[in-house]
C-alpha positions as CSV (number, residue, x, y, z in Angstrom):
1,X,50.8,26.4,88.2
2,X,54.1,27.1,86.6
3,X,55.5,24.6,84.1
4,X,58.9,23.3,85.0
5,X,60.1,23.0,81.2
6,X,59.3,26.6,80.6
7,X,61.1,27.8,83.8
8,X,64.0,25.5,82.5
9,X,64.0,27.5,79.1
10,X,64.1,30.9,80.8
11,X,66.7,29.8,83.3
12,X,68.9,28.8,80.3
13,X,68.4,32.1,78.4
14,X,69.6,33.8,81.6
15,X,72.5,31.4,81.9
16,X,73.7,31.6,78.2
17,X,72.8,35.3,77.4
18,X,70.5,34.6,74.5
19,X,67.8,32.4,73.0
20,X,70.1,30.9,70.4
21,X,72.7,30.0,72.9
22,X,70.0,28.7,75.3
23,X,68.7,26.4,72.5
24,X,72.0,25.2,71.6
25,X,72.6,24.1,75.3
26,X,69.1,22.4,75.6
27,X,69.3,20.7,72.5
28,X,66.2,22.7,71.1
29,X,65.7,25.1,68.2
30,X,65.5,28.9,69.0
31,X,62.0,29.1,68.1
32,X,61.2,26.2,70.5
33,X,62.8,28.1,73.3
34,X,61.1,31.4,72.3
35,X,57.7,29.4,72.4
36,X,58.4,28.3,75.7
37,X,59.3,31.7,77.1
38,X,56.2,33.0,75.6
39,X,53.8,30.5,77.0
40,X,55.5,31.3,80.3
41,X,54.8,35.0,79.8
42,X,51.1,34.0,79.1
43,X,51.0,31.9,82.2
44,X,52.4,34.7,84.4
45,X,50.8,37.6,82.8
46,X,54.3,39.3,82.8
47,X,56.7,40.2,80.2
48,X,60.0,38.3,80.8
49,X,62.2,39.2,77.8
50,X,62.6,42.5,76.1
51,X,64.5,43.4,72.8
52,X,67.9,45.3,73.2
53,X,69.6,45.7,70.0
54,X,69.9,42.3,68.3
55,X,69.4,40.3,71.2
56,X,67.2,40.3,74.5
57,X,67.4,41.0,78.2
58,X,65.6,39.7,81.1
59,X,63.1,41.8,82.9
60,X,63.1,42.3,86.6
61,X,60.2,39.8,86.8
62,X,62.3,37.4,84.8
63,X,65.2,37.7,87.1
64,X,63.1,36.8,90.0
65,X,61.7,33.7,88.2
66,X,65.1,32.5,87.3
67,X,66.0,32.4,91.1
68,X,63.0,30.3,91.5
69,X,63.7,28.0,88.5
70,X,67.3,27.4,89.9
71,X,65.9,26.3,93.1
72,X,63.2,24.1,91.3
73,X,65.8,22.6,89.2
74,X,68.0,21.7,92.1
75,X,65.2,19.8,93.7
76,X,64.1,17.9,90.8
77,X,67.7,17.0,90.2
78,X,67.7,15.7,93.8
79,X,64.8,13.7,93.2
80,X,66.0,12.2,89.9
81,X,69.4,11.2,91.2
82,X,67.8,9.6,94.2
83,X,65.4,7.6,91.9
84,X,68.3,6.5,89.6
85,X,70.3,5.5,92.6
86,X,67.3,3.5,93.9
87,X,67.2,1.6,90.5
88,X,70.9,1.1,90.7
89,X,71.7,1.5,87.2
90,X,72.5,4.2,84.8
91,X,69.2,5.7,83.1
92,X,67.6,9.1,82.0
93,X,69.4,11.6,80.3
94,X,73.1,12.1,80.7
95,X,74.5,15.1,78.7
96,X,78.4,15.2,78.4
97,X,80.6,18.2,77.2
98,X,83.9,17.8,75.8
99,X,86.7,20.0,74.0
100,X,87.2,18.9,70.4
101,X,90.2,16.4,70.6
102,X,88.6,14.6,73.7
103,X,85.5,14.4,71.9
104,X,87.4,12.6,68.9
105,X,90.2,10.8,70.8
106,X,88.7,9.9,74.3
107,X,84.8,9.9,74.5
108,X,83.6,7.6,71.6
109,X,84.7,4.0,73.0
110,X,83.8,4.7,76.8
111,X,80.6,6.3,75.8
112,X,79.7,3.5,73.4
113,X,80.2,1.1,76.2
114,X,78.2,2.9,78.5
115,X,75.2,3.0,76.1
116,X,75.6,-0.6,75.2
117,X,75.6,-1.9,78.7
118,X,72.7,0.4,79.8
119,X,70.0,1.0,77.0
120,X,67.9,3.0,79.5
121,X,70.6,5.9,79.4
122,X,69.7,8.7,76.9
123,X,73.2,10.1,76.3
124,X,73.9,13.5,74.5
125,X,77.3,15.0,73.7
126,X,78.2,18.3,72.9
127,X,81.4,19.7,71.8
128,X,82.4,23.0,73.7
129,X,85.1,25.1,74.7
130,X,86.7,23.9,77.9
131,X,86.5,27.2,79.6
132,X,82.9,27.4,79.1
133,X,81.9,24.0,80.4
134,X,82.5,24.3,84.0
135,X,80.1,26.9,84.2
136,X,77.7,25.0,82.3
137,X,78.1,22.0,84.7
138,X,77.4,24.4,87.6
139,X,74.3,25.6,86.1
140,X,73.1,22.2,85.3
141,X,73.1,22.7,81.3
142,X,75.3,19.7,81.3
143,X,75.9,16.7,83.6
144,X,79.3,15.9,83.0
145,X,82.3,17.7,81.2
146,X,85.7,16.6,80.1
147,X,88.0,19.6,80.2
148,X,91.5,20.4,79.8
149,X,94.0,23.1,81.3
150,X,97.7,23.7,80.8
151,X,100.2,23.3,83.5
152,X,101.0,27.0,83.3
153,X,97.3,28.2,83.4
154,X,95.3,25.9,85.8
155,X,91.6,26.0,85.6
156,X,89.4,27.1,88.4
157,X,86.1,25.4,88.9
158,X,83.0,27.0,90.6
159,X,81.7,26.1,93.8
160,X,79.6,22.9,94.0
161,X,81.6,21.3,91.1
162,X,83.6,18.2,91.6
163,X,86.8,17.4,89.7
164,X,88.8,14.4,89.1
165,X,92.1,14.2,86.9
166,X,91.8,11.6,84.1
167,X,95.3,11.9,82.7
168,X,97.7,14.1,80.9
169,X,98.1,15.0,77.3
170,X,101.3,15.8,75.9
171,X,102.1,17.9,72.8
172,X,104.5,17.4,70.2
173,X,105.9,19.7,67.3
174,X,104.9,18.7,63.7
175,X,107.1,19.8,60.9
176,X,107.4,19.0,57.1
177,X,109.8,16.1,56.5
178,X,111.9,18.6,54.6
179,X,112.1,21.2,57.4
180,X,115.8,21.9,58.4
181,X,114.8,20.9,62.1
182,X,113.4,17.6,61.0
183,X,116.8,16.1,61.7
184,X,117.0,16.8,65.5
185,X,115.8,14.1,67.9
186,X,114.6,16.7,70.3
187,X,113.6,20.4,69.8
188,X,114.3,23.2,72.2
189,X,112.2,26.5,72.5
190,X,115.0,28.2,71.0
191,X,115.1,25.9,68.0
192,X,111.6,26.6,67.2
193,X,111.1,30.1,68.4
194,X,111.7,31.9,65.0
195,X,109.8,29.3,62.8
196,X,106.5,30.3,61.1
197,X,103.7,29.0,63.3
198,X,100.4,27.4,62.7
199,X,98.3,27.9,65.7
200,X,94.6,28.4,67.3
201,X,93.1,32.0,67.1
202,X,93.9,34.6,69.8
203,X,92.0,34.2,73.1
204,X,92.0,30.5,73.1
205,X,94.1,28.6,75.7
206,X,96.4,26.8,73.1
207,X,97.2,30.2,71.6
208,X,98.0,31.8,75.1
209,X,100.2,28.8,75.8
210,X,102.2,28.9,72.8
211,X,102.8,32.7,73.0
212,X,103.9,32.3,76.7
213,X,106.2,29.6,75.8
214,X,108.0,31.4,73.0
215,X,108.2,35.0,74.3
216,X,110.9,34.6,76.6
217,X,112.8,33.5,73.7
218,X,111.4,35.7,71.0
219,X,109.3,38.6,72.1
220,X,107.1,38.5,69.0
221,X,106.7,34.8,67.5
222,X,105.5,34.7,64.0
223,X,102.1,33.2,64.0
224,X,101.5,33.0,60.3
225,X,98.2,31.0,60.3
226,X,95.5,31.0,62.8
227,X,93.6,27.7,62.5
228,X,91.2,26.2,65.1
229,X,91.2,22.6,63.9
230,X,94.4,20.4,64.5
231,X,93.4,18.2,61.5
232,X,93.5,21.2,59.5
233,X,96.8,22.3,61.1
234,X,98.4,19.2,60.2
235,X,97.2,19.4,56.6
236,X,98.9,22.9,56.4
237,X,102.2,21.4,57.9
238,X,102.1,18.8,55.3
239,X,102.5,21.2,52.5
240,X,105.0,23.4,54.2
241,X,103.0,26.4,55.3
242,X,104.6,26.1,58.9
243,X,104.9,24.0,62.0
244,X,102.5,23.4,64.7
245,X,102.2,22.2,68.2
246,X,99.8,19.4,68.3
247,X,98.6,17.4,71.4
248,X,98.6,13.6,71.2
249,X,94.9,13.1,72.0
250,X,92.7,12.9,69.3
251,X,95.6,13.5,66.7
252,X,95.1,10.3,64.8
253,X,97.7,9.2,62.1
254,X,100.1,11.6,60.6
255,X,101.1,11.9,56.9
256,X,104.4,10.4,55.9
257,X,105.6,14.1,54.9
258,X,105.0,15.2,58.3
259,X,107.5,14.4,61.3
260,X,106.7,14.5,65.0
261,X,109.2,15.8,67.3
262,X,109.2,16.1,71.2
263,X,109.8,19.5,72.6
264,X,111.9,20.1,75.7
265,X,110.4,20.8,78.1
266,X,107.3,18.9,77.1
267,X,104.1,20.8,76.9
268,X,101.4,19.1,79.0
269,X,97.7,19.7,79.5
270,X,95.7,18.0,82.2
271,X,92.6,16.1,81.3
272,X,89.7,16.1,83.9
273,X,86.1,15.2,84.3
274,X,83.8,17.7,85.9
275,X,80.3,17.2,87.5
276,X,77.9,18.7,90.1
277,X,78.4,17.5,93.7
278,X,74.7,16.7,94.1
279,X,75.1,14.1,91.2
280,X,78.1,12.5,92.6
281,X,76.1,9.5,93.5
282,X,74.2,9.4,90.3
283,X,74.8,5.8,88.6
284,X,75.0,7.3,85.1
285,X,77.7,9.7,86.3
286,X,79.7,7.5,88.3
287,X,79.9,4.7,85.6
288,X,80.6,7.3,82.9
289,X,83.6,8.7,84.9
290,X,84.8,5.2,85.7
291,X,84.7,4.5,82.0
292,X,86.5,7.6,81.1
293,X,89.1,6.9,83.6
294,X,89.9,3.5,82.3
295,X,90.3,4.7,78.8
296,X,92.3,7.8,79.7
297,X,94.6,5.7,81.6
298,X,95.6,3.9,78.2
299,X,95.6,7.1,76.2
300,X,97.1,9.6,78.4
301,X,98.5,8.1,81.6
302,X,99.3,10.8,84.1
303,X,102.7,11.9,85.2
304,X,103.3,14.1,88.3
305,X,103.8,17.7,86.7
306,X,104.5,20.5,89.2
307,X,101.5,23.1,89.0
308,X,99.0,20.6,87.5
309,X,96.0,20.6,89.7
310,X,95.0,17.2,91.2
311,X,91.8,15.6,92.6
312,X,89.3,18.1,94.1
């Protein structure tokens, strides 16, 4: 009989493209995932992974088993949801993925309350890029995800994934107090277009948003420093290395030597929760979403913004 945990490991390698990525998603070490796949190869008498360069590829036999694994995992999930629903309280493992500022600014209090009220729940949190997490939810790697998308670049979620908007996160321009623009009450895009910017690396949604915003005013904005973490951006603003566009969620306190100015029109990103349709009645999911919505209502209350996706 095929072992479900070994099938899950193979399925994760297929979904995430490598043993190391599968291990990260499952919360295992790479060697543990490799051992699970090796045991499955012995059980089936079939080679499942083949070396290709520095990575691995799935054999035809493995691809067939992955389809079987996906169906079995769906059946198991249905049974687990039914049992938890019968108990009437959150229990079992709940894996939540979130982008960095939500992990810092939104998740801690509601998730602490969730685990305090429901000690049978095994909560796990992973910080992930918001563009990767919808597929992680769809594939069953995580149970719940908190994601963001910008008003000019709405996110598309896979079939079978439910989405509800938690709120909206607004962004402000942060400047050194000595900056010539610091005396203005509100900044326009023309005001800031020619400044030296500190921004996320190319390929991230935040970088793309800033470029789309500034290019109608200045075709080639001066992105002087590429920095992923907002707290590092603020530290660089503080010493005068540039200005930055920083969301309010998870921003924390700002040094006295840094001023915060609204940008007109205000950049807005939507904050949403995603989960699989098949887990919509699972108590752990419904309670987590309820608490996230309550806390988000205080931190980032929604306002109607044209183009921002709503409930699905």
